[in-house]
TORTIFI-645593 format. One record per residue (C-alpha): x, y, z. Coordinates in Angstrom, 1 decimal. Example, Ala and Ser with C-alpha at 12.3 -4.5 7.8 and 13.67 -1.06 7.14 Angstrom:
BEGIN
<atom u="12.3" v="-4.5" w="7.8"/>
<atom u="13.7" v="-1.1" w="7.1"/>
END
This chain:
BEGIN
<atom u="111.7" v="142.7" w="64.4"/>
<atom u="113.5" v="144.4" w="66.8"/>
<atom u="116.9" v="144.4" w="67.0"/>
<atom u="118.9" v="142.9" w="70.5"/>
<atom u="115.4" v="141.8" w="72.3"/>
<atom u="115.9" v="137.8" w="71.3"/>
<atom u="118.3" v="135.6" w="73.9"/>
<atom u="121.0" v="134.0" w="72.2"/>
<atom u="120.0" v="130.6" w="71.0"/>
<atom u="123.1" v="128.1" w="71.2"/>
<atom u="124.0" v="124.6" w="72.0"/>
<atom u="123.0" v="123.1" w="75.1"/>
<atom u="124.0" v="120.0" w="77.3"/>
<atom u="121.0" v="118.2" w="78.6"/>
<atom u="122.0" v="115.8" w="81.6"/>
<atom u="119.7" v="113.0" w="82.5"/>
<atom u="119.2" v="111.7" w="85.9"/>
<atom u="120.1" v="108.2" w="84.5"/>
<atom u="123.7" v="109.5" w="83.8"/>
<atom u="123.1" v="110.1" w="79.4"/>
<atom u="123.8" v="113.3" w="78.1"/>
<atom u="123.3" v="114.7" w="74.6"/>
<atom u="123.4" v="118.0" w="72.6"/>
<atom u="120.6" v="120.3" w="71.4"/>
<atom u="119.8" v="123.9" w="70.9"/>
<atom u="118.5" v="126.3" w="73.7"/>
<atom u="118.5" v="129.4" w="75.7"/>
<atom u="120.1" v="127.7" w="78.5"/>
<atom u="123.5" v="126.6" w="78.4"/>
<atom u="122.8" v="123.1" w="80.5"/>
<atom u="119.3" v="121.6" w="81.4"/>
<atom u="119.0" v="118.8" w="83.8"/>
<atom u="116.3" v="116.2" w="83.7"/>
<atom u="114.3" v="113.3" w="85.7"/>
<atom u="113.8" v="111.3" w="82.6"/>
<atom u="114.9" v="110.9" w="79.0"/>
<atom u="114.5" v="108.7" w="76.0"/>
<atom u="117.2" v="106.3" w="77.5"/>
<atom u="115.4" v="105.6" w="80.5"/>
<atom u="111.8" v="106.7" w="80.4"/>
<atom u="109.5" v="103.6" w="80.4"/>
<atom u="107.6" v="104.3" w="77.5"/>
<atom u="110.5" v="104.1" w="75.2"/>
<atom u="112.4" v="101.3" w="76.8"/>
<atom u="109.6" v="99.0" w="77.5"/>
<atom u="110.3" v="98.7" w="81.2"/>
<atom u="108.4" v="99.7" w="84.2"/>
<atom u="109.4" v="101.0" w="87.1"/>
<atom u="108.5" v="99.8" w="90.6"/>
<atom u="105.7" v="101.8" w="91.7"/>
<atom u="103.8" v="101.3" w="95.1"/>
<atom u="100.2" v="101.6" w="93.5"/>
<atom u="99.1" v="98.6" w="95.6"/>
<atom u="99.0" v="100.8" w="98.6"/>
<atom u="97.4" v="103.0" w="97.2"/>
<atom u="94.6" v="101.2" w="95.9"/>
<atom u="93.9" v="99.2" w="99.0"/>
<atom u="93.7" v="102.4" w="101.3"/>
<atom u="91.1" v="103.4" w="98.6"/>
<atom u="89.1" v="100.4" w="98.9"/>
<atom u="89.0" v="100.6" w="102.4"/>
<atom u="88.5" v="104.2" w="102.8"/>
<atom u="85.2" v="103.9" w="100.3"/>
<atom u="84.4" v="100.2" w="101.0"/>
<atom u="80.8" v="99.5" w="101.7"/>
<atom u="80.1" v="97.7" w="104.8"/>
<atom u="79.2" v="94.1" w="104.5"/>
<atom u="77.1" v="91.4" w="105.8"/>
<atom u="79.6" v="90.0" w="108.3"/>
<atom u="80.1" v="93.5" w="109.9"/>
<atom u="76.5" v="94.5" w="110.2"/>
<atom u="75.5" v="91.8" w="113.0"/>
<atom u="78.8" v="92.6" w="114.7"/>
<atom u="77.3" v="96.2" w="115.1"/>
<atom u="73.7" v="95.6" w="116.1"/>
<atom u="74.8" v="92.4" w="118.4"/>
<atom u="73.5" v="94.3" w="121.6"/>
<atom u="70.1" v="95.3" w="120.5"/>
<atom u="67.3" v="92.8" w="120.5"/>
<atom u="65.7" v="92.1" w="117.2"/>
<atom u="61.9" v="91.5" w="117.0"/>
<atom u="62.4" v="87.5" w="115.9"/>
<atom u="64.6" v="87.1" w="119.0"/>
<atom u="62.2" v="89.0" w="121.4"/>
<atom u="59.3" v="86.7" w="120.4"/>
<atom u="61.4" v="83.6" w="120.4"/>
<atom u="62.4" v="84.3" w="124.0"/>
<atom u="58.8" v="85.3" w="125.3"/>
<atom u="57.2" v="81.9" w="124.5"/>
END
């Protein structure tokens, strides 16, 4: 291996957004993270509140098939053959 090409591998402090800090080794002196083992839902068993219901409803409305209730309203102005035959007699 070549000399003096590798970065210094020293003790680093990891700081989480929840306030947890711990020591590890890295080439960076300080590391900032959003989640850690103390606050991650997988490790804690708690789930964070997420607004997935709104996204699912928007998806369902966007890709919903037309229902029977909306179909007659769309064709209310057009005369059907059965209605035309009943009005002629």
